C-alpha positions in Angstrom: -18.8 6.5 -32.3 -19.5 8.8 -35.0 -18.6 12.8 -33.5 -19.8 15.5 -35.1 -17.6 18.0 -36.4 -17.2 21.6 -35.9 -18.1 23.9 -38.8 -17.8 27.8 -38.8 -21.2 28.2 -37.8 -20.7 25.8 -34.7 -17.7 27.5 -33.8 -19.5 31.0 -33.7 -22.3 29.3 -31.5 -19.8 27.9 -29.1 -18.0 31.5 -28.9 -21.2 33.0 -28.2 -21.5 31.1 -24.9 -17.8 32.3 -23.7 -16.1 35.2 -22.8 -12.8 34.3 -23.7 -12.0 33.8 -27.7 -11.9 30.3 -28.7 -8.7 29.5 -30.7 -8.1 27.6 -34.0 -5.3 29.1 -35.7 -2.6 26.3 -36.5 -0.3 27.2 -33.8 -2.7 26.7 -31.1 -4.1 23.7 -32.1 -0.5 22.2 -32.6 0.5 23.3 -29.1 -2.7 21.8 -27.3 -2.5 18.5 -29.0 0.7 17.5 -27.1 1.6 17.0 -23.5 4.9 15.8 -22.3 4.3 12.1 -23.4 7.5 12.3 -25.6 6.6 9.5 -28.1 2.9 9.9 -28.7 1.7 11.2 -32.4 -0.2 14.2 -31.7 -4.3 14.5 -32.7 -4.8 18.3 -33.3 -8.1 19.4 -31.9 -10.5 21.4 -34.1 -10.6 24.3 -31.4 -9.3 25.4 -27.9 -11.6 27.3 -25.3 -10.4 28.8 -22.1 -13.6 28.8 -19.6 -13.5 31.2 -16.7 -16.3 29.9 -14.4 -18.1 26.5 -13.6 -21.5 28.0 -15.7 -19.1 28.4 -19.0 -17.7 24.6 -18.5 -21.5 23.6 -18.1 -22.4 25.4 -21.3 -19.1 23.8 -23.2 -20.7 20.2 -22.3 -24.3 21.1 -23.1 -23.0 22.1 -26.6 -20.9 19.3 -27.1 -23.9 16.7 -25.8 -26.2 18.3 -28.3 -23.6 18.5 -31.5 -21.8 15.2 -30.1 -18.6 16.7 -30.2 -15.8 15.3 -28.2 -14.2 17.2 -25.3 -10.7 16.9 -24.0 -10.0 18.6 -20.3 -6.5 20.1 -20.0 -4.7 21.5 -17.0 -1.0 22.7 -17.4 -0.1 19.9 -20.1 2.7 18.5 -17.8 1.0 15.1 -18.2 3.0 11.9 -19.2 0.2 9.5 -20.4 -1.5 11.4 -23.1 -4.6 12.3 -21.0 -4.9 15.8 -21.6 -4.6 15.5 -25.6 -7.4 14.7 -28.0 -7.8 11.2 -29.4 -10.8 12.3 -31.7 -10.0 16.1 -32.3 -13.1 18.0 -31.3 -12.8 20.5 -28.1 -9.8 21.1 -26.0 -10.9 22.9 -22.8 -7.9 24.4 -21.0 -8.3 25.5 -17.2 -5.3 28.1 -17.6 -7.7 31.0 -16.8 -9.7 29.2 -13.9 -6.5 29.7 -11.6 -8.0 31.3 -8.8 -7.7 30.5 -4.8 -11.0 30.9 -3.9 -11.1 30.3 -0.2 -8.2 29.8 2.5 -10.1 28.3 5.8 -7.1 28.4 8.2 -9.5 27.6 11.0 -10.6 24.1 9.4 -7.2 23.8 7.6 -8.8 23.8 4.4 -8.3 25.9 0.9 -10.7 25.6 -2.2 -9.0 26.5 -5.4 -9.9 26.6 -9.1 -8.0 23.4 -10.9 -5.8 25.6 -13.1 -4.2 26.8 -9.7 -0.5 25.6 -10.1 0.5 23.3 -7.1 3.4 25.2 -5.9 1.2 28.2 -5.3 -1.1 26.1 -2.8 2.4 25.1 -1.3 3.5 28.5 -1.1 0.7 29.8 0.5 0.1 27.1 3.2 3.9 27.4 4.1 2.9 31.4 4.9 0.6 30.0 7.4 2.9 27.7 8.8 0.6 24.8 7.2 1.7 22.4 4.4 0.0 21.0 1.4 1.1 17.2 1.7 0.7 16.7 -2.3 4.1 17.0 -3.6 4.5 15.8 -7.3 8.1 16.7 -8.9 6.2 18.9 -11.5 4.6 21.2 -8.5 6.0 24.3 -10.0 4.5 23.6 -13.4 1.4 21.3 -13.0 -1.9 22.5 -12.2 -3.7 21.1 -9.0 -6.5 19.8 -11.4 -4.4 17.7 -13.6 -3.1 16.1 -10.0 -6.5 15.5 -8.9 -7.2 13.9 -12.3 -4.1 11.6 -12.2 -4.2 11.0 -8.5 -0.7 12.5 -8.7 2.2 10.8 -6.3 5.5 12.6 -5.9 8.0 12.9 -3.3 6.1 12.6 0.0 4.1 9.5 -0.5 5.5 7.6 2.3 4.4 10.2 4.7 1.4 12.1 3.4 0.1 10.0 0.6 -0.9 10.7 -3.0 -3.0 13.6 -4.2 -6.3 12.0 -3.3 -5.6 11.6 0.4 -5.9 15.3 0.8 -8.9 16.0 -1.5 -12.4 16.4 0.6 -14.4 18.2 -1.6 -15.1 18.5 -5.5 -17.4 20.6 -7.5 -17.8 18.5 -10.9 -19.7 19.6 -13.9 -21.0 15.9 -15.3 -20.7 15.0 -19.0 -24.1 16.2 -19.4 -23.4 19.6 -18.1 -25.2 19.3 -14.6 -23.3 20.7 -11.7 -22.7 18.6 -8.6 -20.5 18.7 -5.6 -19.2 15.5 -4.0 -17.7 15.8 -0.2 -17.0 18.8 1.5 -14.7 20.1 4.5 -15.8 17.0 6.7 -13.4 14.8 7.6 -15.8 11.7 7.9 -18.7 11.3 5.2 -20.3 7.9 4.6 -23.7 9.7 3.2 -23.9 8.0 -0.1 -21.1 6.5 -2.3 -17.4 8.1 -1.8 -17.7 9.8 -5.4 -15.0 12.2 -4.4 -12.4 9.3 -4.6 -13.8 7.9 -7.7 -13.3 11.1 -9.5 -9.5 11.5 -8.0 -7.5 9.5 -10.6 -10.4 9.2 -13.3 -8.4 10.9 -15.6 -11.1 13.3 -16.5 -13.1 10.5 -18.3 -16.1 10.7 -15.7 -16.6 14.8 -15.2 -14.9 17.9 -15.2 -13.4 19.1 -11.8 -14.2 22.7 -11.3 -13.8 23.6 -7.7 -10.9 21.6 -5.1 -11.3 21.6 -1.5 -7.9 20.5 -0.3 -6.8 19.7 3.6 -4.1 21.1 4.6 -1.9 19.8 7.9 0.5 21.5 10.7 3.8 22.6 9.0 6.8 20.2 10.8 9.2 22.5 12.4 12.5 20.8 11.3 13.6 18.8 8.2 16.9 17.3 7.2 17.9 15.7 4.0 20.2 13.0 3.4 22.2 12.7 0.3 24.0 9.0 0.1 25.9 8.0 -3.3 26.7 4.5 -4.1 29.1 2.8 -6.1 26.3 1.3 -8.3 22.5 1.1 -8.7 22.6 -2.5 -7.6 24.0 -1.5 -4.2 21.6 1.4 -3.9 18.6 -0.3 -4.8 19.8 -3.4 -2.7 19.9 -0.9 0.2 16.3 0.5 -0.1 14.2 -2.2 1.6 16.6 -2.4 4.5 17.0 1.4 5.5 13.6 1.5 7.3 13.5 -2.2 8.9 17.4 -1.6 10.0 16.9 1.9 11.3 13.4 1.4 12.8 12.5 4.9 10.9 9.9 5.7 8.3 11.5 9.0 6.2 9.2 11.3 4.8 10.7 11.1 1.7 13.0 8.0 -0.1 14.0 8.8 -3.5 16.7 7.2 -5.9 18.6 8.3 -9.2 21.0 6.3 -11.1 24.0 7.7 -12.1 22.9 8.6 -15.7 20.0 10.5 -14.5 21.8 12.5 -12.1 24.4 13.2 -14.4 21.8 14.6 -17.0 20.1 16.9 -14.4 23.5 18.1 -13.8 24.6 18.8 -16.9 21.1 20.6 -17.8 21.3 23.0 -14.5 24.7 23.6 -15.2 25.6 22.4 -11.4 28.0 20.4 -9.5 26.8 17.8 -7.6 28.9 15.8 -4.8 30.1 12.2 -6.1 28.7 13.1 -9.8 30.4 10.2 -10.9 29.0 7.4 -8.4 26.5 4.9 -9.8 23.6 6.0 -7.8 22.1 8.2 -5.2 19.6 8.2 -2.5 17.8 11.1 -1.1 16.2 10.4 2.3 14.4 13.1 4.2 13.0 13.2 7.9 10.7 15.9 9.2 9.3 16.2 12.9 8.8 18.7 15.8 11.9 17.8 17.9 15.1 18.8 16.7 16.6 16.0 19.0 14.2 13.5 17.5 14.7 14.6 14.0 18.6 14.2 15.0 18.2 10.9 16.0 16.3 9.9 13.1 18.6 11.0 10.4 21.8 9.7 12.2 20.0 6.2 12.5 19.1 6.6 8.6 22.6 7.7 7.7 24.2 4.7 9.9 21.8 2.0 8.0 22.6 3.6 4.3 26.2 3.7 5.1 26.2 -0.1 6.2 24.6 -1.2 3.0 27.2 0.1 0.9 27.2 3.9 0.8 30.2 6.0 0.2 29.1 8.9 2.4 26.2 10.4 3.9 26.1 14.2 3.0 23.6 16.1 5.5 21.3 18.9 4.1 20.0 20.4 7.4 18.9 23.9 6.1 16.3 24.9 3.7 19.3 25.9 0.7 21.1 22.6 0.7 17.9 21.1 0.9 16.1 22.8 -2.1 19.5 22.3 -4.0 19.1 18.4 -3.8 15.5 18.5 -4.7 16.3 21.0 -7.7 18.4 18.0 -9.2 16.1 15.3 -8.4 12.9 17.2 -9.6 15.1 18.4 -12.8 15.6 14.8 -14.3 12.4 14.8 -16.3 12.9 18.2 -17.9 16.8 17.5 -18.3 15.9 14.5 -20.2 13.6 15.8 -22.7 16.5 18.5 -23.5 19.1 16.1 -23.8 17.3 12.9 -25.7 13.7 14.5 -26.7 13.1 10.7 -28.1 12.3 8.4 -25.0 9.8 6.7 -23.4 9.4 7.2 -19.7 7.6 4.8 -17.7 5.8 4.8 -14.3 5.7 1.1 -13.0 5.2 0.4 -9.4 6.0 -2.7 -7.3 6.1 -3.7 -3.7 9.1 -1.8 -2.0 11.3 -5.2 -1.6 11.0 -6.1 -5.3 12.7 -2.7 -6.3 16.1 -4.6 -7.0 14.5 -7.3 -8.9 12.7 -4.7 -11.3 15.9 -2.8 -11.9 17.4 -6.1 -12.9 15.2 -7.2 -15.2 14.6 -3.5 -16.8 18.1 -3.7 -17.7 18.2 -7.0 -19.3 15.1 -6.0 -21.1 17.0 -2.9 -22.3 20.1 -5.0 -23.3 18.1 -7.3 -25.1 16.3 -4.7 -27.4 19.4 -2.6 -28.2 18.0 0.4 -25.8 19.8 2.7 -23.8 18.0 3.0 -20.0 18.0 5.3 -17.2 15.9 4.7 -13.8 15.1 7.1 -11.2 12.1 7.6 -8.7 10.4 7.0 -5.4 12.0 3.9 -4.0 10.3 4.2 -0.5 6.9 3.6 -2.5 8.2 1.5 -4.8 7.2 3.6 -7.9 10.0 3.5 -10.6 10.7 5.5 -13.4 12.4 3.3 -15.9 13.0 4.7 -18.8 14.1 3.9 -22.3 16.4 5.8 -24.5 16.8 5.7 -28.5 20.2 6.7 -28.7 21.7 6.2 -31.8 19.1 3.2 -32.7 17.8 3.7 -36.0 14.4 5.0 -36.2 12.7 1.8 -37.7 14.3 -0.1 -34.8 13.1 1.9 -32.0 9.7 2.0 -33.3 9.9 -1.9 -33.4 11.7 -2.7 -30.2 10.1 -0.1 -28.1 6.6 -1.5 -27.7 8.4 -4.9 -27.2 10.2 -3.5 -24.4 7.3 -2.0 -22.8 5.2 -5.0 -23.2 8.1 -7.2 -21.2 8.6 -4.6 -18.6 4.9 -4.4 -17.9 4.7 -8.4 -17.7 7.8 -8.7 -15.4 6.1 -5.7 -13.1 2.8 -7.6 -13.0 4.8 -10.7 -12.0 6.4 -9.0 -9.0 2.9 -8.0 -7.7 3.1 -4.4 -9.5 1.0 -2.2 -11.6 1.9 -0.6 -14.9 1.4 3.3 -13.5 2.1 4.5 -10.1 1.1 8.1 -10.6 1.4 9.2 -14.1 -1.8 7.5 -15.3 -3.2 5.0 -18.2 -4.2 7.9 -20.6 -3.2 7.1 -24.3 -0.3 5.8 -23.6 -0.6 2.6 -21.8 -4.3 1.8 -22.5 -3.3 -1.2 -24.8 -1.5 -2.7 -21.9 -4.3 -2.4 -19.3 -6.1 -5.5 -20.7 -2.8 -7.7 -20.0 -2.7 -7.0 -16.3 -6.7 -6.2 -15.6 -8.7 -8.7 -15.9 -12.0 -8.8 -18.1 -14.6 -8.5 -15.1 -12.9 -5.5 -14.0 -12.7 -3.7 -17.5 -16.5 -4.5 -17.8 -16.8 -2.6 -14.4 -14.6 0.3 -15.9 -16.7 0.7 -18.9 -19.9 0.4 -16.9 -18.8 3.4 -14.7 -18.0 5.3 -17.7 -21.1 4.7 -19.7 -23.4 5.7 -16.3 -21.3 9.0 -16.4 -21.2 9.8 -20.0 -23.8 8.1 -22.1 -22.4 9.8 -25.2 -18.9 9.0 -24.8 -17.9 12.7 -25.6 -15.7 13.1 -22.1 -12.2 12.7 -23.1 -13.0 9.5 -25.0 -10.3 7.0 -26.0 -8.5 7.2 -22.5 -7.9 3.9 -19.9 -10.3 1.8 -22.0 -12.3 1.5 -25.3 -16.2 1.5 -24.9 
């Protein structure tokens, strides 16, 4: 595709459509050329825009179509796939100024927000009304809801509440042409036409730009208890996971795991002490409900099952302060890793839960074979594992050569175990070259066809997921 370029006259025309000045200074262009994907090489945009309304988003897209300028939508920049950074320069459209909570509809237990709202703010507002927003990505204090929708973000409570898409009921969308439409609404049941809401969720900003989001809220459980169970080694911890639920008869809200290296990195980063910090691995198991006795019975059963599977001890966090301390360590692993080892590649593979032990074992073998360091952590209860390869002392030339080989082997092993190459971070730029190895050509053609139906000129977030 031969895209147009932005000269001074076109930048002036673009600026005339907007309230907030566009940015094209070197510092801004550099900042908006990256997300949190450590290993990607940056492509700088030509200009950054900050729309404040749906109308401005529409005008930008009409402008982009007239001049064939690629547009990259961007939330908070916390993504881990390169989905919010340009592939072809052009315009970055940042939604940090579209950050209003538009309606809190307590009667229908719905909330309507703009895409730039930080997810944690939605959770806090719901909590004040004795409700809960079930989407709970580890980045909730920094990621925006628009980015969560674009990637169908998962998180810590998928076992009970499901990923972001389970909570999305309505979307206002600016199509690549600049037309504005609305999919869904506050209705719990709707089969009046195609399910465009859930086509948009997880489409990584390639089909349309979400400008308003209606989310369903749920009653807040009265009681919540978390267990922290250290294990002597990661093999024992991971082997315990499939039997925890079948052995206890309890489905927890969360079931997370951290290997020893990841928890020690988080403790060092946060400057905190952690029980059994020298253990080989830890599980965090959380249960919640409206009956204190029932929650007690559930966590006792889970604790007993965890200990029978080789746990060293079961620490009980039965108040908000102690639970928050546990979760802060878990949620800080990615940030700690970026600070301690900036050169790394965090993967996002997902397998059926019972196959996690095999996946971890094979990942360790791949890392050893390629001379890489490795840590693993993630959502053990839903099979989503963040296998992370670390450069360590490896010379840059060897890292550049061995990392793609390790990634390809990891994805092949994941596929063989019935898994997929991304559970919650998305394909974006980072994993695009591997998608064809696990998705057949018929399905790739369908993806391309849908993209063309929405975006005839291929100007909206081009170069992501698949090439046309």
